C-alpha positions in Angstrom: 0.0 0.0 0.0 1.1 3.6 -0.7 1.0 5.9 2.3 1.6 9.6 2.7 3.2 10.4 6.1 1.4 13.3 7.7 2.5 13.4 11.4 4.4 11.4 14.1 3.4 8.9 16.8 4.6 9.4 20.4 7.5 7.1 19.5 8.6 9.3 16.6 7.4 6.9 13.9 5.7 8.3 10.8 1.9 8.1 10.6 -0.3 8.2 7.5 -3.8 7.3 6.4 -4.2 3.7 5.4 -7.6 2.4 4.6 -10.0 3.1 7.5 -7.1 3.8 9.9 -3.6 5.0 10.3 -0.3 3.1 9.4 2.7 3.6 11.8 5.9 3.3 9.8 9.3 3.4 11.4 12.1 5.2 9.5 9.8 7.7 7.8 9.6 11.5 7.7 6.5 13.8 7.5 6.1 14.5 3.8 7.4 11.1 2.6 5.3 9.2 0.1 6.1 5.5 0.9 5.4 2.0 -0.1 4.7 -0.2 2.9 3.9 -3.8 3.7 0.8 -3.9 5.9 1.1 -6.0 9.1 -1.0 -6.6 12.2 -3.3 -4.0 13.5 -2.6 -2.9 17.1 -5.3 -0.9 18.8 -6.0 2.1 16.5 -2.8 1.8 14.4 -2.1 -0.4 11.5 1.4 -1.9 11.7 3.4 -1.4 8.6 7.0 -2.0 7.3 8.7 0.5 5.0 9.6 -1.1 1.7 10.5 2.0 -0.4 10.5 5.8 -0.2 8.7 6.7 -3.4 8.8 10.5 -3.0 11.1 11.7 -0.2 10.2 14.6 2.1 12.3 17.8 1.7 13.2 17.3 5.4 14.7 13.8 4.7 18.5 13.3 5.0 20.7 10.3 4.7 21.1 8.6 8.1 24.6 7.8 9.4 23.8 4.4 10.8 23.1 1.3 8.8 20.5 0.2 11.4 18.5 3.4 11.0 14.8 2.7 10.4 15.1 -0.7 12.1 16.7 -0.1 15.4 14.5 1.4 18.1 17.4 3.4 19.7 16.7 6.5 17.6 13.7 7.2 15.3 14.8 10.4 13.6 18.3 9.9 12.0 16.6 10.4 8.6 15.1 13.7 9.7 17.3 16.9 9.4 18.4 18.2 12.7 16.8 21.6 12.1 13.5 19.9 11.5 13.9 17.8 14.6 14.2 20.9 16.7 11.3 22.6 15.0 9.1 19.5 15.6 10.0 19.3 19.2 9.3 23.0 19.7 5.9 22.6 18.1 5.2 19.7 20.5 6.0 21.9 23.5 3.8 24.7 22.2 0.9 22.3 22.0 1.3 21.4 25.7 2.2 24.7 27.4 0.9 28.3 27.6 2.4 30.9 27.5 4.4 29.9 24.5 7.7 28.2 25.5 11.1 29.9 24.9 13.1 28.6 22.0 14.4 25.1 22.4 18.1 24.9 23.3 19.8 22.7 20.6 22.6 20.2 21.2 25.9 21.6 20.0 27.2 18.1 19.2 24.2 15.8 18.3 26.4 12.7 17.8 28.2 10.4 20.3 26.5 12.3 23.2 25.2 9.4 25.3 27.2 8.5 28.4 25.1 5.4 29.1 23.4 2.7 27.0 21.7 -0.6 28.0 21.9 -3.5 25.5 19.6 -6.6 25.7 20.4 -10.3 25.3 17.9 -12.3 23.3 17.4 -15.6 21.5 14.9 -16.9 19.0 13.4 -20.3 18.7 16.3 -21.5 16.6 18.7 -20.6 19.3 20.2 -17.6 17.3 21.8 -15.1 19.7 21.2 -11.3 19.6 22.9 -8.6 21.7 21.9 -5.0 21.0 18.9 -2.7 21.0 15.2 -3.5 20.6 13.9 -3.4 17.1 11.5 -0.5 16.4 7.8 -1.5 16.8 8.7 -5.1 17.7 7.6 -6.9 20.8 11.0 -7.1 22.4 13.0 -8.5 19.4 16.6 -7.5 19.5 18.9 -6.3 16.8 22.6 -7.5 16.7 24.0 -4.0 16.9 27.2 -3.5 14.8 27.5 0.3 15.0 25.9 3.2 16.9 26.6 6.9 16.5 24.9 8.0 19.7 27.7 6.6 21.8 31.5 6.5 21.9 33.1 3.9 19.7 34.3 1.7 22.6 30.6 0.8 23.4 30.4 -1.2 20.2 33.8 -2.8 20.8 32.6 -4.1 24.1 29.3 -5.3 22.7 31.1 -7.2 19.9 33.5 -8.8 22.3 30.8 -9.8 24.8 28.7 -11.2 21.9 31.7 -13.4 20.8 32.1 -14.7 24.4 28.4 -15.4 24.6 28.4 -17.4 21.4 31.1 -19.8 22.9 29.7 -19.9 26.4 26.7 -22.1 26.1 24.7 -19.6 28.2 21.1 -18.8 27.5 19.4 -15.4 27.3 16.9 -14.8 30.0 13.3 -15.7 29.0 10.8 -13.8 31.3 7.7 -15.9 30.6 9.4 -19.1 31.9 11.9 -17.4 34.2 14.7 -19.4 32.6 18.1 -18.6 31.2 20.7 -16.2 32.6 21.7 -13.2 30.6 19.5 -10.1 30.7 21.3 -6.9 29.8 24.8 -5.4 29.3 25.0 -1.7 30.5 27.9 0.6 29.6 28.6 4.0 31.2 31.3 6.6 30.8 32.5 9.9 32.3 32.5 12.1 29.2 34.9 14.6 30.9 36.9 12.1 33.0 37.2 9.2 30.5 36.1 6.7 33.2 34.4 3.6 32.0 31.9 1.1 33.6 30.7 -2.2 32.3 27.9 -4.1 34.2 26.2 -7.3 33.3 22.8 -8.1 34.6 21.9 -11.7 35.0 18.8 -13.5 36.3 18.5 -15.4 39.6 19.3 -18.5 37.7 23.0 -17.6 37.6 24.6 -20.7 39.2 25.8 -22.1 35.9 27.2 -18.8 35.0 29.3 -18.6 38.1 30.2 -22.3 38.6 31.4 -23.0 35.1 34.0 -20.3 35.0 32.0 -17.9 32.8 32.5 -15.0 35.1 36.3 -15.0 34.4 35.6 -15.5 30.6 33.3 -12.5 30.6 35.9 -10.4 32.3 38.5 -11.5 29.7 36.0 -10.5 26.9 35.8 -7.0 28.3 39.6 -6.8 28.7 40.0 -7.8 25.0 37.8 -4.9 24.0 39.5 -2.4 26.4 43.1 -3.7 26.6 44.6 -0.6 28.0 41.8 0.4 30.3 40.8 -0.5 33.9 37.0 -0.3 33.7 34.7 -0.5 36.7 33.3 -4.0 36.3 30.1 -5.3 37.9 27.6 -8.1 37.8 24.0 -7.5 38.9 21.8 -10.3 39.9 18.1 -9.6 39.3 15.9 -12.1 41.1 12.2 -12.4 40.7 9.7 -14.6 42.7 6.0 -14.7 42.3 4.2 -12.5 44.8 7.5 -10.9 45.9 9.2 -7.6 44.9 12.1 -8.0 42.5 15.4 -8.1 44.3 18.8 -6.8 43.1 22.3 -7.8 44.2 25.5 -6.4 42.9 28.9 -8.0 42.7 32.0 -5.8 42.1 34.2 -7.8 39.7 37.1 -5.5 39.1 38.4 -1.9 38.6 37.1 1.0 40.6 33.8 0.6 42.4 32.4 3.7 40.6 33.1 6.2 37.9 33.4 9.9 38.2 32.0 12.7 36.1 32.6 16.4 36.1 30.1 19.2 35.3 31.2 22.7 34.5 28.5 25.2 35.2 28.8 29.0 35.4 32.5 28.9 36.1 32.2 26.2 38.8 33.5 22.7 38.5 31.5 20.0 40.3 32.5 16.3 40.7 30.1 13.4 40.9 30.5 9.8 42.0 28.3 7.4 40.0 27.6 3.8 40.9 25.9 1.3 38.6 22.3 1.8 39.8 22.5 5.6 40.1 20.8 8.0 37.7 22.8 10.6 36.0 21.7 12.7 33.0 22.6 10.6 29.8 24.0 13.6 27.9 26.7 15.2 30.0 27.5 18.3 28.0 23.9 19.1 27.3 23.1 18.6 31.0 25.5 21.4 31.7 23.5 23.7 29.5 20.2 22.4 31.0 21.3 23.1 34.6 22.9 26.5 33.8 19.7 27.6 32.2 17.6 26.4 35.1 19.7 28.5 37.5 19.3 31.6 35.3 15.5 31.1 35.1 15.0 30.5 38.8 17.4 33.1 40.0 17.6 31.7 43.6 18.2 34.0 46.6 21.0 33.4 49.2 18.4 33.1 51.9 16.4 30.4 50.1 15.7 26.9 51.6 15.4 24.4 48.7 13.8 20.9 48.5 15.3 18.8 45.8 12.7 16.0 45.2 13.7 12.8 43.4 17.3 14.0 43.9 19.1 10.9 42.6 22.8 11.5 43.1 22.0 15.1 44.2 23.2 16.7 41.0 20.7 19.6 40.9 20.9 20.2 44.7 24.7 20.4 44.6 24.6 22.8 41.6 22.1 25.1 43.5 23.9 24.8 46.9 26.4 27.6 46.4 23.6 30.1 45.6 21.2 29.3 48.5 21.0 28.9 52.3 20.2 25.2 52.5 19.3 22.2 50.2 17.3 19.1 51.4 17.5 16.3 48.9 14.9 13.4 49.0 15.5 10.1 47.2 14.1 6.5 47.5 16.9 4.5 45.8 19.5 3.5 48.4 22.4 3.4 45.9 21.6 6.9 44.7 21.4 8.1 48.3 24.8 6.7 49.0 26.2 8.4 45.9 24.5 11.7 46.8 26.1 11.8 50.3 29.5 11.0 48.8 29.0 13.8 46.2 28.1 16.3 48.9 31.4 15.5 50.6 33.3 15.4 47.3 32.2 19.0 46.6 32.9 20.1 50.1 29.4 21.4 50.7 28.0 22.0 54.2 24.5 23.2 53.4 23.1 20.0 51.7 21.2 17.3 53.6 20.1 14.0 51.9 17.1 12.1 53.2 16.3 8.6 52.1 12.7 7.6 51.6 9.6 7.8 49.4 9.2 11.5 48.3 5.5 11.6 49.1 6.0 10.1 52.6 8.9 12.5 53.4 6.9 15.5 52.3 4.0 14.3 54.4 6.2 14.8 57.5 7.3 18.3 56.5 5.5 21.3 58.1 7.7 24.2 57.0 7.5 25.1 53.3 10.7 25.6 51.3 11.3 28.8 49.3 12.1 26.8 46.2 11.2 23.2 45.3 13.2 21.4 42.6 11.4 18.5 40.9 13.0 16.1 38.5 10.8 13.0 38.7 10.6 9.8 36.7 8.9 9.8 33.3 5.6 9.0 35.1 5.7 12.4 36.8 4.9 13.2 40.4 3.1 10.5 42.3 -0.3 11.6 43.8 0.9 11.7 47.4 3.9 13.9 46.5 1.7 16.2 44.5 -0.8 16.5 47.3 1.8 17.5 49.9 3.6 19.8 47.5 0.3 21.7 47.1 -0.1 21.8 50.9 3.4 23.1 51.5 3.0 25.7 48.8 6.6 26.8 48.1 7.0 30.2 46.5 8.8 28.9 43.5 8.9 25.5 41.7 11.5 24.4 39.2 10.1 21.4 37.4 12.5 19.6 35.0 11.0 16.6 33.1 12.0 14.2 30.4 8.3 13.6 29.7 6.5 17.0 29.0 3.2 15.2 28.7 3.1 14.0 32.3 4.8 17.3 33.3 1.9 19.2 31.7 -0.7 17.1 33.6 1.1 17.8 36.9 1.4 21.6 36.1 -2.4 21.7 35.4 -3.0 20.5 39.0 -0.5 23.1 40.3 -2.2 25.9 38.4 -5.5 24.9 40.1 -3.7 25.2 43.4 -2.8 28.8 42.8 0.4 28.7 40.8 1.3 30.6 37.7 3.4 29.1 34.9 6.0 31.8 34.4 8.3 30.1 31.8 9.0 26.9 30.0 12.0 26.0 27.8 12.9 22.8 26.1 16.4 21.4 25.9 17.4 18.9 23.3 19.1 16.3 25.4 18.3 13.4 23.0 19.0 14.3 19.3 17.7 11.9 16.7 14.9 10.8 19.0 11.5 12.4 19.8 12.3 12.8 23.5 12.5 16.3 25.0 13.8 17.6 28.3 11.8 20.5 29.5 12.3 23.2 32.2 9.2 24.8 33.8 9.2 27.7 36.4 6.0 28.1 38.5 5.4 31.0 40.9 2.8 31.0 43.8 0.3 33.8 43.2 
């Protein structure tokens, strides 16, 4: 069937009229006239595979990666970067009023990611795959041979670990039957420090992996890929049991027990200790621009008390600390809390306190309102309890940073009903070649 691409899905795939519905076609650009093979219908969208671009959109460019259009890692390599920015700006303008400030572009839109998670998978024939999830598939994995979103050493490690896996006799983890061992391979780096981390996540069925000497063979595979390095090396055991919460255990296999990263913001250098489970912005250099702009828009006072909700490794709180009286960080993840406390000491700060616990529960026990509340929650946004107590405490200013403007917009609507005014929003392109947007919002109590 021929399809004219008219707009994009939330995942960044092209959509166009097809019969009585819409076809979702990975690897297409608005304005493309394409020939597709029609597949299964899922909800309101008709699955379709791109066969040929009959008439290319004026916004189409040649992608760098040979996996573009197949790999789910980035949906927009075939879309010019200027048009990517324009499309993201239009998305923000649909969600927020007053009109957002112009999107801050990424100065270097290639090799920007400091972290990537790769999946292990096998098909019914036993063929092994290690890479990223195929676009629009139900968990099928592509054997990744190149990636231009990361440094080149990521692919070197993936290739070496894949060779080891082929010889090991180990099986990829199969969730429906809770069988097999290998789940994911995660790589991290300090963009400014050059530190490297490799951690392998295996299932609770790891006895064969450990007892048959595969642990040493895995380490040797990493060493072959990084012969002159001393990476931080971990194995994480992820154990599931019916009716019980998922449990995680970490084993330090070699090298340093963390990596370090440095951020340079407004003439200050700040150092961060990052362990395997801790969150850190995936685009280091663009994070510097994000945080610097957030500081400018908020303009904190030296007398301000600040709550840093979902603080993770306390990156934002540490950045704001030199400009305010006190920062109280709140975080549930115990690994992130440990890193946050180390980071406070590392940066020689005396006005930052880190509290471990559920953000909503911690806020429920607070009676004094902060002057400024910093929010950088998961993609799902603020949980109802946290939102309820944020409204009760009613801080004068709120800085809300989100990687999901849709849920951010929903939360802001509630805050507007509670008497806040949305002063400013501004997007930051943290994730070039994908539809994802990081957004800054400033709210004032009226």
